[in-house]
N, C-alpha and C positions, 0 to 999 in steps of 0.2 A: 863454420860459425865463427863470427868475429867477437872478441871480447875487448872492451876498451877499459884501460886503467883510469881510475879516478886519481887526480893528482893531490888530493888533499888528505889530511888526517881527520878520522871520524871518531865520534863518541857515541856510545849507545847508552841512554839513560832513562830514568823513569822520573816523571814530574808529578807534583801534587795536583796541579791545575793547568788547564789549557792556557790560562792567563799568563803563566810563566814562559810561554813560548813566543818568541818574536817572529811572527808570520811574515815579516818583511825580508827575512833572510833568503838567500838564493837557493839553498839546498837543505832540505830536511824531509824526513819521513815521520808522520805521526800515526801511532796505532792506539786506538782507544777501545777498551772493553769494559765490562762491568767490574773488573778487578783492578785495572791500571790504565795509565797513559804513558805510553813508551814514545821515545823520541830518538831518531838517529839524526845527527847534525854534524857540521864541521866542529871540530874540537874547540876552535876559538869562539864559536857561537853558542856553546853550551850554556843554558840558563844558570844563574847563580843558585837558584833555589831547587836543586835536584834532590829527590829522595834517595836515589842510588845512581851511580854512573860508572861506566867502564871505558876508559880511554884506550887509545893504542890500536885502532882499527884502520885498515886501508880497504879499498874496495875496487871492484870492476863491474861493468855492466855488459849485458848481452846486447850487442849493437842491433838496431833495427826494431821494428814493431813486431811482436810476436803474436801470432794468430791464436785465439783461445783453443782451437782444435788441435794445436801441437801438443804432443804428449812426451813427457820424459826429459825435457830439456834440463830443468834444475836437478832432476834426479840423477841424470848422467854426470853432471859437473860435480854435484855433491858426492857422488859415489867415488869419482876419481880422487877427490881431495880426501875423503874418508880413508880410502886405501893407502894414502900416503900420510895418514895421521895428522891431517890438517882440518881443524874445526871451522865451521862457517856460521855466519849469521846472515840469513837471506831475507831480502825485502822485495816484494813484488809490486809493480805499478800496473796501471791499465796497459801500458805499452810493452814492458819488458821486466826483466828480473835483474836484481843487483845482489852481488855476493860479496860479503865482507869477511875478511880474515884478519887475524891479529897481525900487527905490523911485522913481527919477526918471522912470520910464515909467508909474507906476501910475495916476495921474489920466487921462493920455492913453489908456491901455489901456481904462479904464472908459468914457471918452467915445466911443471908436470902436466899442465893443461895444454901447453904448446906441444909437448912431446906426444900428447893424446890426439893432436890434430887440430887444436883450436888455434886461430890466428889472433895475435895479440898486437 
């Protein structure tokens, strides 16, 4: 399986309103529930009016389009990282999964995944 590094710094934040999000930006994930609106975006694109924010994330994605019948892909990656005491923030899209780790753990995360057989 191939993992592709994302080249930018990311922020995970919570916003009060969807109106705070600039939908013209190139890269973002929005999650909305009855309790919150969460946003993952390039750090430089973080809205000014965040309720909470956590900077310092880097990420990678699983390359290709993942079929919904595939089982355990995210579980295996998160398990390898957990065994190495690396926490994650995962986001899934229709096509694939994105795994974010804190910036200080990014290179080590890629190293342990590479040692586990993932191509990066």
